[in-house]
VEXPA-639868 format. One record per residue: x, y, z of N, C-alpha, C in turn; residue number from 1. Coordinates in nm, 2 decimals. Last residue first. Example, Ala and Ser with C-alpha at 12.3 -4.5 7.8 and 13.67 -1.06 7.14 Angstrom:
2
n.x=1.28&n.y=-0.22&n.z=0.71&ca.x=1.37&ca.y=-0.11&ca.z=0.71&c.x=1.29&c.y=0.00&c.z=0.79&i=2 $
n.x=1.32&n.y=-0.57&n.z=0.78&ca.x=1.23&ca.y=-0.45&ca.z=0.78&c.x=1.32&c.y=-0.33&c.z=0.78&i=1 $
# end
This chain:
84
n.x=-0.91&n.y=-0.87&n.z=-0.84&ca.x=-0.87&ca.y=-0.92&ca.z=-0.98&c.x=-0.85&c.y=-1.07&c.z=-0.98&i=84 $
n.x=-0.94&n.y=-0.78&n.z=-0.59&ca.x=-1.05&ca.y=-0.84&ca.z=-0.65&c.x=-1.03&c.y=-0.89&c.z=-0.79&i=83 $
n.x=-0.71&n.y=-0.65&n.z=-0.52&ca.x=-0.74&ca.y=-0.77&ca.z=-0.45&c.x=-0.85&c.y=-0.85&c.z=-0.51&i=82 $
n.x=-0.72&n.y=-0.42&n.z=-0.68&ca.x=-0.62&ca.y=-0.52&ca.z=-0.71&c.x=-0.65&c.y=-0.66&c.z=-0.64&i=81 $
n.x=-0.93&n.y=-0.29&n.z=-0.55&ca.x=-0.95&ca.y=-0.33&ca.z=-0.69&c.x=-0.84&c.y=-0.44&c.z=-0.73&i=80 $
n.x=-0.82&n.y=-0.24&n.z=-0.31&ca.x=-0.94&ca.y=-0.32&ca.z=-0.31&c.x=-0.96&c.y=-0.37&c.z=-0.46&i=79 $
n.x=-0.60&n.y=-0.07&n.z=-0.39&ca.x=-0.58&ca.y=-0.19&ca.z=-0.32&c.x=-0.70&c.y=-0.29&c.z=-0.33&i=78 $
n.x=-0.75&n.y=0.15&n.z=-0.49&ca.x=-0.66&ca.y=0.07&ca.z=-0.58&c.x=-0.64&c.y=-0.07&c.z=-0.52&i=77 $
n.x=-0.87&n.y=0.23&n.z=-0.25&ca.x=-0.95&ca.y=0.20&ca.z=-0.36&c.x=-0.87&c.y=0.11&c.z=-0.46&i=76 $
n.x=-0.65&n.y=0.29&n.z=-0.09&ca.x=-0.74&ca.y=0.19&ca.z=-0.05&c.x=-0.83&c.y=0.14&c.z=-0.16&i=75 $
n.x=-0.55&n.y=0.51&n.z=-0.24&ca.x=-0.47&ca.y=0.39&ca.z=-0.22&c.x=-0.55&c.y=0.27&c.z=-0.18&i=74 $
n.x=-0.75&n.y=0.69&n.z=-0.20&ca.x=-0.72&ca.y=0.65&ca.z=-0.33&c.x=-0.64&c.y=0.52&c.z=-0.33&i=73 $
n.x=-0.74&n.y=0.73&n.z=0.08&ca.x=-0.86&ca.y=0.67&ca.z=0.02&c.x=-0.83&c.y=0.62&c.z=-0.12&i=72 $
n.x=-0.47&n.y=0.84&n.z=0.10&ca.x=-0.51&ca.y=0.72&ca.z=0.18&c.x=-0.63&c.y=0.65&c.z=0.11&i=71 $
n.x=-0.50&n.y=1.08&n.z=-0.04&ca.x=-0.41&ca.y=0.97&ca.z=-0.09&c.x=-0.44&c.y=0.84&c.z=-0.02&i=70 $
n.x=-0.85&n.y=1.17&n.z=-0.04&ca.x=-0.72&ca.y=1.17&ca.z=0.02&c.x=-0.63&c.y=1.06&c.z=-0.05&i=69 $
n.x=-1.09&n.y=1.16&n.z=-0.20&ca.x=-1.06&ca.y=1.28&ca.z=-0.12&c.x=-0.92&c.y=1.28&c.z=-0.06&i=68 $
n.x=-1.19&n.y=0.95&n.z=-0.35&ca.x=-1.09&ca.y=1.03&ca.z=-0.41&c.x=-1.04&c.y=1.15&c.z=-0.33&i=67 $
n.x=-1.39&n.y=0.81&n.z=-0.21&ca.x=-1.27&ca.y=0.74&ca.z=-0.26&c.x=-1.16&c.y=0.82&c.z=-0.31&i=66 $
n.x=-1.56&n.y=1.01&n.z=-0.12&ca.x=-1.52&ca.y=0.91&ca.z=-0.03&c.x=-1.39&c.y=0.84&c.z=-0.08&i=65 $
n.x=-1.62&n.y=1.16&n.z=-0.36&ca.x=-1.53&ca.y=1.22&ca.z=-0.25&c.x=-1.48&c.y=1.11&c.z=-0.16&i=64 $
n.x=-1.60&n.y=0.92&n.z=-0.64&ca.x=-1.67&ca.y=1.01&ca.z=-0.54&c.x=-1.57&c.y=1.07&c.z=-0.44&i=63 $
n.x=-1.61&n.y=0.71&n.z=-0.84&ca.x=-1.54&ca.y=0.84&ca.z=-0.85&c.x=-1.61&c.y=0.94&c.z=-0.77&i=62 $
n.x=-1.78&n.y=0.50&n.z=-0.84&ca.x=-1.67&ca.y=0.50&ca.z=-0.74&c.x=-1.59&c.y=0.63&c.z=-0.74&i=61 $
n.x=-1.96&n.y=0.53&n.z=-1.04&ca.x=-2.01&ca.y=0.55&ca.z=-0.91&c.x=-1.90&c.y=0.55&c.z=-0.80&i=60 $
n.x=-1.79&n.y=0.45&n.z=-1.26&ca.x=-1.84&ca.y=0.59&ca.z=-1.24&c.x=-1.88&c.y=0.62&c.z=-1.10&i=59 $
n.x=-1.53&n.y=0.23&n.z=-1.16&ca.x=-1.66&ca.y=0.25&ca.z=-1.21&c.x=-1.70&c.y=0.40&c.z=-1.18&i=58 $
n.x=-1.22&n.y=0.15&n.z=-1.27&ca.x=-1.29&ca.y=0.23&ca.z=-1.17&c.x=-1.42&c.y=0.27&c.z=-1.23&i=57 $
n.x=-1.02&n.y=-0.13&n.z=-1.33&ca.x=-1.14&ca.y=-0.05&ca.z=-1.38&c.x=-1.21&c.y=0.02&c.z=-1.27&i=56 $
n.x=-0.66&n.y=-0.16&n.z=-1.36&ca.x=-0.79&ca.y=-0.18&ca.z=-1.29&c.x=-0.90&c.y=-0.10&c.z=-1.36&i=55 $
n.x=-0.39&n.y=-0.14&n.z=-1.41&ca.x=-0.47&ca.y=-0.23&ca.z=-1.48&c.x=-0.60&c.y=-0.26&c.z=-1.42&i=54 $
n.x=-0.23&n.y=0.06&n.z=-1.29&ca.x=-0.26&ca.y=-0.06&ca.z=-1.22&c.x=-0.34&c.y=-0.17&c.z=-1.29&i=53 $
n.x=-0.21&n.y=0.26&n.z=-1.49&ca.x=-0.10&ca.y=0.22&ca.z=-1.41&c.x=-0.11&c.y=0.08&c.z=-1.34&i=52 $
n.x=-0.48&n.y=0.29&n.z=-1.59&ca.x=-0.36&ca.y=0.26&ca.z=-1.68&c.x=-0.25&c.y=0.20&c.z=-1.60&i=51 $
n.x=-0.62&n.y=0.36&n.z=-1.36&ca.x=-0.66&ca.y=0.25&ca.z=-1.44&c.x=-0.54&c.y=0.20&c.z=-1.53&i=50 $
n.x=-0.48&n.y=0.59&n.z=-1.27&ca.x=-0.48&ca.y=0.47&ca.z=-1.19&c.x=-0.52&c.y=0.34&c.z=-1.27&i=49 $
n.x=-0.54&n.y=0.76&n.z=-1.49&ca.x=-0.40&ca.y=0.73&ca.z=-1.45&c.x=-0.39&c.y=0.60&c.z=-1.37&i=48 $
n.x=-0.81&n.y=0.78&n.z=-1.48&ca.x=-0.75&ca.y=0.73&ca.z=-1.60&c.x=-0.61&c.y=0.68&c.z=-1.57&i=47 $
n.x=-0.84&n.y=0.91&n.z=-1.23&ca.x=-0.90&ca.y=0.77&ca.z=-1.25&c.x=-0.83&c.y=0.71&c.z=-1.37&i=46 $
n.x=-0.72&n.y=1.15&n.z=-1.28&ca.x=-0.66&ca.y=1.06&ca.z=-1.18&c.x=-0.71&c.y=0.92&c.z=-1.20&i=45 $
n.x=-0.90&n.y=1.25&n.z=-1.47&ca.x=-0.76&ca.y=1.23&ca.z=-1.51&c.x=-0.69&c.y=1.13&c.z=-1.41&i=44 $
n.x=-1.12&n.y=1.28&n.z=-1.31&ca.x=-1.13&ca.y=1.19&ca.z=-1.43&c.x=-0.98&c.y=1.15&c.z=-1.47&i=43 $
n.x=-1.02&n.y=1.47&n.z=-1.13&ca.x=-1.07&ca.y=1.34&ca.z=-1.08&c.x=-1.07&c.y=1.24&c.z=-1.19&i=42 $
n.x=-0.99&n.y=1.68&n.z=-1.30&ca.x=-0.87&ca.y=1.62&ca.z=-1.24&c.x=-0.90&c.y=1.49&c.z=-1.18&i=41 $
n.x=-1.26&n.y=1.74&n.z=-1.36&ca.x=-1.17&ca.y=1.70&ca.z=-1.46&c.x=-1.04&c.y=1.63&c.z=-1.41&i=40 $
n.x=-1.35&n.y=1.82&n.z=-1.10&ca.x=-1.41&ca.y=1.70&ca.z=-1.17&c.x=-1.32&c.y=1.65&c.z=-1.28&i=39 $
n.x=-1.05&n.y=1.88&n.z=-0.90&ca.x=-1.18&ca.y=1.91&ca.z=-0.95&c.x=-1.24&c.y=1.80&c.z=-1.03&i=38 $
n.x=-0.83&n.y=1.85&n.z=-0.64&ca.x=-0.89&ca.y=1.77&ca.z=-0.75&c.x=-1.03&c.y=1.83&c.z=-0.78&i=37 $
n.x=-0.79&n.y=2.06&n.z=-0.46&ca.x=-0.68&ca.y=2.01&ca.z=-0.54&c.x=-0.73&c.y=1.94&c.z=-0.66&i=36 $
n.x=-1.00&n.y=2.13&n.z=-0.29&ca.x=-0.98&ca.y=2.20&ca.z=-0.41&c.x=-0.87&c.y=2.16&c.z=-0.50&i=35 $
n.x=-1.06&n.y=2.00&n.z=-0.06&ca.x=-0.96&ca.y=2.10&ca.z=-0.05&c.x=-0.93&c.y=2.17&c.z=-0.18&i=34 $
n.x=-1.23&n.y=1.80&n.z=-0.14&ca.x=-1.29&ca.y=1.91&ca.z=-0.06&c.x=-1.19&c.y=2.02&c.z=-0.04&i=33 $
n.x=-1.03&n.y=1.66&n.z=-0.29&ca.x=-1.15&ca.y=1.70&ca.z=-0.35&c.x=-1.20&c.y=1.82&c.z=-0.27&i=32 $
n.x=-0.82&n.y=1.63&n.z=-0.09&ca.x=-0.79&ca.y=1.66&ca.z=-0.23&c.x=-0.91&c.y=1.72&c.z=-0.30&i=31 $
n.x=-0.70&n.y=1.68&n.z=0.23&ca.x=-0.82&ca.y=1.67&ca.z=0.15&c.x=-0.79&c.y=1.72&c.z=0.00&i=30 $
n.x=-0.44&n.y=1.47&n.z=0.34&ca.x=-0.47&ca.y=1.60&ca.z=0.29&c.x=-0.60&c.y=1.59&c.z=0.20&i=29 $
n.x=-0.34&n.y=1.23&n.z=0.42&ca.x=-0.48&ca.y=1.26&ca.z=0.46&c.x=-0.52&c.y=1.41&c.z=0.42&i=28 $
n.x=-0.08&n.y=1.22&n.z=0.34&ca.x=-0.17&ca.y=1.11&ca.z=0.30&c.x=-0.31&c.y=1.14&c.z=0.33&i=27 $
n.x=0.01&n.y=1.56&n.z=0.26&ca.x=0.01&ca.y=1.44&ca.z=0.35&c.x=-0.09&c.y=1.34&c.z=0.29&i=26 $
n.x=0.19&n.y=1.79&n.z=0.12&ca.x=0.09&ca.y=1.70&ca.z=0.08&c.x=0.10&c.y=1.57&c.z=0.16&i=25 $
n.x=0.41&n.y=1.93&n.z=0.20&ca.x=0.28&ca.y=1.99&ca.z=0.23&c.x=0.16&c.y=1.90&c.z=0.19&i=24 $
n.x=0.63&n.y=1.80&n.z=0.11&ca.x=0.60&ca.y=1.78&ca.z=0.25&c.x=0.46&c.y=1.84&c.z=0.29&i=23 $
n.x=0.66&n.y=1.89&n.z=-0.15&ca.x=0.60&ca.y=1.76&ca.z=-0.13&c.x=0.56&c.y=1.73&c.z=0.02&i=22 $
n.x=0.58&n.y=2.21&n.z=-0.24&ca.x=0.66&ca.y=2.13&ca.z=-0.15&c.x=0.59&c.y=2.00&c.z=-0.12&i=21 $
n.x=0.50&n.y=2.27&n.z=-0.59&ca.x=0.47&ca.y=2.27&ca.z=-0.44&c.x=0.56&c.y=2.18&c.z=-0.36&i=20 $
n.x=0.56&n.y=2.23&n.z=-0.85&ca.x=0.64&ca.y=2.33&ca.z=-0.77&c.x=0.61&c.y=2.34&c.z=-0.63&i=19 $
n.x=0.24&n.y=2.14&n.z=-0.94&ca.x=0.38&ca.y=2.15&ca.z=-0.98&c.x=0.45&c.y=2.26&c.z=-0.90&i=18 $
n.x=0.00&n.y=1.99&n.z=-0.88&ca.x=0.06&ca.y=2.08&ca.z=-0.78&c.x=0.21&c.y=2.10&c.z=-0.82&i=17 $
n.x=-0.09&n.y=1.82&n.z=-1.07&ca.x=-0.18&ca.y=1.92&ca.z=-1.02&c.x=-0.12&c.y=2.02&c.z=-0.93&i=16 $
n.x=0.12&n.y=1.65&n.z=-1.16&ca.x=0.01&ca.y=1.69&ca.z=-1.25&c.x=-0.07&c.y=1.81&c.z=-1.20&i=15 $
n.x=0.31&n.y=1.62&n.z=-0.95&ca.x=0.36&ca.y=1.65&ca.z=-1.09&c.x=0.24&c.y=1.71&c.z=-1.17&i=14 $
n.x=0.15&n.y=1.56&n.z=-0.73&ca.x=0.25&ca.y=1.67&ca.z=-0.73&c.x=0.29&c.y=1.71&c.z=-0.87&i=13 $
n.x=0.01&n.y=1.33&n.z=-0.82&ca.x=-0.06&ca.y=1.46&ca.z=-0.78&c.x=0.03&c.y=1.58&c.z=-0.78&i=12 $
n.x=0.23&n.y=1.15&n.z=-0.86&ca.x=0.14&ca.y=1.19&ca.z=-0.97&c.x=0.07&c.y=1.32&c.z=-0.94&i=11 $
n.x=0.32&n.y=1.13&n.z=-0.60&ca.x=0.41&ca.y=1.18&ca.z=-0.70&c.x=0.33&c.y=1.23&c.z=-0.82&i=10 $
n.x=0.09&n.y=1.01&n.z=-0.48&ca.x=0.14&ca.y=1.14&ca.z=-0.43&c.x=0.23&c.y=1.20&c.z=-0.54&i=9 $
n.x=0.08&n.y=0.76&n.z=-0.61&ca.x=-0.03&ca.y=0.86&ca.z=-0.62&c.x=0.01&c.y=1.00&c.z=-0.58&i=8 $
n.x=0.32&n.y=0.65&n.z=-0.54&ca.x=0.29&ca.y=0.67&ca.z=-0.68&c.x=0.18&c.y=0.77&c.z=-0.69&i=7 $
n.x=0.28&n.y=0.63&n.z=-0.26&ca.x=0.40&ca.y=0.71&ca.z=-0.31&c.x=0.37&c.y=0.74&c.z=-0.46&i=6 $
n.x=0.06&n.y=0.46&n.z=-0.24&ca.x=0.05&ca.y=0.60&ca.z=-0.19&c.x=0.16&c.y=0.69&c.z=-0.25&i=5 $
n.x=0.18&n.y=0.23&n.z=-0.35&ca.x=0.07&ca.y=0.29&ca.z=-0.42&c.x=0.05&c.y=0.44&c.z=-0.37&i=4 $
n.x=0.36&n.y=0.18&n.z=-0.15&ca.x=0.41&ca.y=0.20&ca.z=-0.29&c.x=0.30&c.y=0.27&c.z=-0.37&i=3 $
n.x=0.20&n.y=0.12&n.z=0.07&ca.x=0.29&ca.y=0.24&ca.z=0.07&c.x=0.34&c.y=0.28&c.z=-0.07&i=2 $
n.x=0.08&n.y=-0.12&n.z=0.00&ca.x=0.00&ca.y=0.00&ca.z=0.00&c.x=0.09&c.y=0.13&c.z=0.00&i=1 $
# end
């Protein structure tokens, strides 16, 4: 799970927060409710995770519960990998 979190954090920093201090993005930093991920960024994040991990994220799973933190994103990926 730590490797997934690291990958997700790196992607967020490169794609949505270029130039930001990595220390400012914690595993529990609010991404959706904090304004880091908007609807387009959420779709981009889902596409990245699907491509990177070979998983399928359903439309109903692209919600604040699953996409609001690095922790919740990693849990979603982990659950998808476990059900393959």
